[in-house]
N, C-alpha and C positions, 0 to 999 in steps of 0.2 A: 263287222261293219258292213252295212248294206249301202250299195251305191245305186243311184238312179241317174237318168239323163237330166240335163239342165237346159233351160231355154236360153238361147243366145239373143241378147238385146240387139235390136236394130233400130233404125230411125223410127221414132214414134210418129203417130199421126198428128193432125193439127190440134186435136183436143188436148187440153192441159192435163198432164199426168197427175193423178190424185196423190201420188207419193210426195209431191212437193208440199201439199197441205200438211202431211205428216211431219215433214221437215220443219215447217213453220211452227207447229205445236212443240216440236222438239226444241226449237230455239227458245220458246217461252218456258219450257220445262227447265232448261239449263239456267235461265235467268232466275226462276223461282228457287231452284236448288242452290243457287249461290249464297242465299241467306244462311245456309248451314255450313258453308265452307270454312276452312281454317283461316283463309285470308280475311274473311269477314270477322271471324272471332278475334283475329289479331287486333282489330280496331278497338275491341273492348278489353284487351288484355290489361292495360295499365289501370283504367278506372275500376275494373272488376277486382283485380288483385289488391288494389288499395282499399276499396270499400269493404271487401269480404275478408281481408286480412290473410291472404295466402301468398306463397311464393310463386315465381314463374314456373319453377319445376313442377310443383304440385298442380298448378293450373294446366300445364302441358299434359299431365297424365289424363286429364279429361278428354283431350283430343285423341289420345291413344286408346282410351276405353271406347270412344265412338268408332274408331277404326276397327277394333277387335269385334265389336258387336256387328258392324256392317259386314265384316268378313264372314261371320257366322251366318248372317242372313242371306248373303249373296247366292249361294247354291240353291236355296229354297225359292228365292224370288226368281232366279233364272229359270228354274223348272216351271214355275207358274206362268212366266211369259211364254215359254214354248207351248204350254198346254192351253192357256186361255187367252193369250194376247195381253196387251198392256193397258187397255182402255180403263177398266175399273181399278187396276192397280195404281195407275197414275192419279186418277181422281181421288181415290181413297187416301193415298199417300200424301197428296197435297193437303187434304183436310186435316189429317193427323199432324203433319208438320206445322200447319198454320195454327192449330190449337196449342201445340207445344210452344211456339213463339209467343202467343198471347199469354200463356201461363208464366213464361220467363219474366214478364213484367211485374209479377206478383210475388216473387220469391223473397225470403227473408235471410237466406244464408247460402253458402256455397254448396252444401249438401243437397238442398232443394234444386238449385241451379243444375248441378250435375245429374241428379235423378231425372229431371225433365229432358235434358239434352241426351242422356243415354237411353231413354225409352221413346218418347213420342217423336222428338226431333230426328233421332237416328233412324227409327223405323220408317217414318214418313219419307225421309229423304231417300232411303234405299228403294222404296216403292215407286217414287216418281223420278229418280235421278238418272244419271247419264247411262248406267248400264241398261236399264229398261229402254230408255230412249234410243240408244245405239243399236240394241238388238232389233227393235222394231224397224228402224231405218234400214238396217242390213237386210231385213226381209223384203223390203220394197225396192232395193237397188243392188245391182251387181257391177255393171260397167261404170256407172256414175256414182258408185259408193263413196269414193274419195271426196267428191265435191258435196254430196248430200250430207255426209258426216261433218264436213267442214262448215257448211252453212249452219247446221244445227248447233255445233259446238261454239260458234261465234257468240251465242247467247251468254256463255260464261265470260268471254272477254268483254262483251258489252256491259254486263253487270259489274265486272271488276273495275271497268273504267269509271263507272258512275258511283260504285259503292263507297270508296274512301271519302269522296266529297259529300255524298248523301249521309253516310253514317256520321261523319265528323260534324256536319251541320245539325243533324238531329240530336246528337249528343249534347251540343251546346244549347239548343233551344228547348229540348225535352228531357234530357238525361237518358242514361242507358236503359232504364226500365221501360219508359214509353217508346224508346226506339225499337225495342223488341216487339212491342204491341203493334207498331206501324208495320214492321216486317211480317207479322202474322197475318194481318188483313191483306197486305199486298200479295203475299204468297197465294192465298185462296182466290183472290180476284183474278190473278194471272192465269191460273191453270185448271181449276176444277171444271168449268164449263167447256173450254176448248178441248180438254181431254175427252170428255163425254161425247161431244158433238163430232169430233174429227177422227180420233184414233181408231184404226181398224187393224186387225191382226196381220193380214198379209194381202198382197195384190190378188192372189188366187181367190180369196174370199169374196172379192168384188168382180170376178170375171176378168181380171187384168193379169199382166205379167210384169216381172221386175223391169224397171226402167221404162215401162210403157212399151214393151217389146212386141214384135210381131209373133206369129205362130211358129216361125222357124226354130229348129232345135239343133243342138250339137250333141254328139254322143260322147260318152266318157273316153272312148278310145281316141277320138279325134282331138279331144282336149289334151290327152296325155302325149299325143304325138307332136304337139306344139312345143318345141324345146326352147325357142328363142324368145317367145312372147313373155312379157312381164307377168309373173304368176298372179299378182293381185289384180291386174287389169282384165284378165280373161275370165270367162264365166266359171264359177266354182262348180264342183260336181254335185253339190247339194247332197252330200253323203250323210247318212244317219249314224252318229257316233254315240256310244254310251260313255258315261263318265270313266268307267274302268278302261275302255279302249283308249280314251284320250290320255288318261294318266299314265298309261303304259308307253305312250309315244314320247320320244325324246324332244320333239318339237314343242310339246306342251310345257315341259320343264324349262326349256331354254327361253320360251316366251315369258314365262312367269319370272324367271330370274333376271332376264335382261331389263324388263320394265319394272319389276318389283323392287329391286335394290335401289334404283334411281328414285323411286317414289318415296323412299325414306327421307331423302334430302328435300324433296319437293314439299312434303307435308311439314317437315320441320321448319324450312325457310318461310313457307306461307304464313305460319303462325308467328314467327319471330322477326320478319323483315322490317315491320314498322318500328319495333323496339330497337332493332339493330341500327337503323338509320338515326333515330333520335339519340341513342347512346353515343353515336359518333359526335354529337354536339349540334346536329342539324335540327331545325324547327319541325314541329308537327306538320306544318304545311309542306315542307320538303319531303318528309317521310311519306305523306299521303300522295304527293306527286310522283315519287319513285314507284309506289304501288300502282299509280295510274299509268306510268310508263310500261311496267310489266303487263298490266291488263290491256293496254292499248295494243301491244304486240300480240297478245292472246286473241284479241278481236280481229286484228288485221291479217295475221299470218296463217291461220288454219286453212283458208281457201287456197293459198299458194301451196301449202303442204298437200292438200287434197289433190290438186291438179298435178303436182309433181309425182305423187304416188300412183297416178293413173298413167304416167309416162315412163317412169324408170322403176327398176327393182326396188320394192319398198324397203328392203334391208338397207340399201344405200341411203335412202331418205332418212331412215331411223338413225343410222350412223352419223349422218350430217347433223341431225337434230341434236344428238348428245354432244357432239363436238362444239357446236355453236353455244350451247348452254354452258359448257365448261369454260370456254374462252370468255364468255360474258361474266361468269362468276369470278374468274381470275382477275379480270380488269376491274371489277367492282370493288374488290378488297385489296387491290395492289397498293393503292394510296388513299389518302383522305381527300383527294381532289374531287370536287363536286361534279366536274365534267366526266371524269372516269366512272364515278358512281352511276350517273345517269346512262352513260354509254354502255357500261357493263350490264346493267339490268335491262337495257334496251335489247341487247343481244340475247340475254337470258330469256326474256319474254318471247322472242322469236322462236327460240328452241322449244320453250314450253308450249307454244302453240301447236307444235307438231305432236305433242302428247295427247292432244284432243282428238286426233285423227288417226295417226299411224298404227297404234296398237290394235284398234278395233278393225282396221282394214286387214291386218295380218291374221287376227283371230278368225274373222269371217271368211277370209280367203283359204285358210288352212283347214277349217272345220265345217264350212258350209252353213246353210241357212236353217236346216231342219232341226238341229239340236244345238244351235248357237247359244241359247239362253243358259242351258245347263252346263255347257262346257265353259262359257265365259264366266258364269257364276262361280264355278269351281276354281278357275284361274284367279278371279278376284278375291276369293277366300284367302288364298295364299298371299297375293299381292297386298291386300289390306292388312294382313298380319305383319308383313314386312314394313308397310308404311306406318303402322301404328307406333313403331319404334322411333320415328323421326322427331316428333314434337318433344317428348321427354329427353331424348338425346341432346337436342339443342338446348332445352331448358336447364337440365342438370349440369351439362358441360358449361353453361353460362354461370351457374351457381358456383362451380368449382374454379373456373379460370377467370371469371369476371368479364368475359367478352364472348363474342360469337365467331371470332376469326378462325379458331381451330376447327369448329364444327363445319363451317362453310368450306374450308380447305379440304376436309375429308369428303364432303359432298362433291367437290370438283373432281377428286380422284375417282370416286364411284362413277361419275358420268363418263369418264374416259374408259373405264372398264366396260360399262354398258355399250359404248360405241364399238368396242372390239367384239363383244358378244353379238351385236347386231349382225355383223358380217357372217356369223356362224349359223344364223337361222336358216332352216330348211323346212319345207312342207312335210307333213307326216307321210310315211310310206304306206 
């Protein structure tokens, strides 16, 4: 592993730092990417399974297949981001995903639907999605990385707040086929041109420095001597890691396991939460509003998590995030009371908002900027494989037990385990 000195951010000048334009396009990318999310697909679960004649368990396998393919693509796309930047990746991915959504409006059966989702939609989303966005932002920010990632990730929350209402309205007036057509056009309009016009690989390519910093530098030894400072808030050493070096470090595996096992429950619940609420006897409006509550907290909370991560040890922030999620889930399923349902998923959404920020702060802080794409991509390969088990686990356990209570309870237990593992995280030696 090769180490170099890192620039220490200081107060930037009066000129607006270009990195914030990158963050703005990241926000748009997260909005556009939300059309491929499990939470969006969940709106279509009941009409699609009814029209295409398949069970919820079989339909859930589609999301697992997408997760496995995304896992396999992540290391390659991460390497491309490190080597070439994300400008053309994001623009090309947006066009590919948009075409995929347009074609979904023309399918005749589930096999065609699955083929398009597993190829065009999954490939396009990987090329324009949050991994590429977050790696680019991590190149542009060090000290303000938490807030920058938070502002960008709020695009997911914004889209999820609007998505249930928008999708339900479009399903009523257009049907599910034409709803996908509208999603395809919207995806391409949102991101193709902004990505081409704004995205740049790194601040150094434009004669700038992370955070709009001055010329002052800090050496590796002086950083290492700072024992009390929050690791994620101090400048990273910008070390160059190979995949082999990273995989041999215990920090890599602990990060993967801590956030990977919890992602199984997140992907499963995202796909089935709408059906869970309606199966309790509540109306579709209530189910959509519950999803809106979760999404609202995903919109509102990332900025708080980002600022918190700049001020305390990120391990403690991650632990708190998992605990809040677990408490929220417990409250949501404890009774059939509508208030508890809303309050529980309100807390769950706050915790989920931390997932938009905290893992990427830790990865960037532990492994630096120079090789972040390939290391993050390798981590996501394993995390996505774990996450792929979530949707069919929820779906087939529903088919067996006739409800979602057991799968959600298991998810809550996993969240507590992840909270404990968070406290064991340490930067690689």
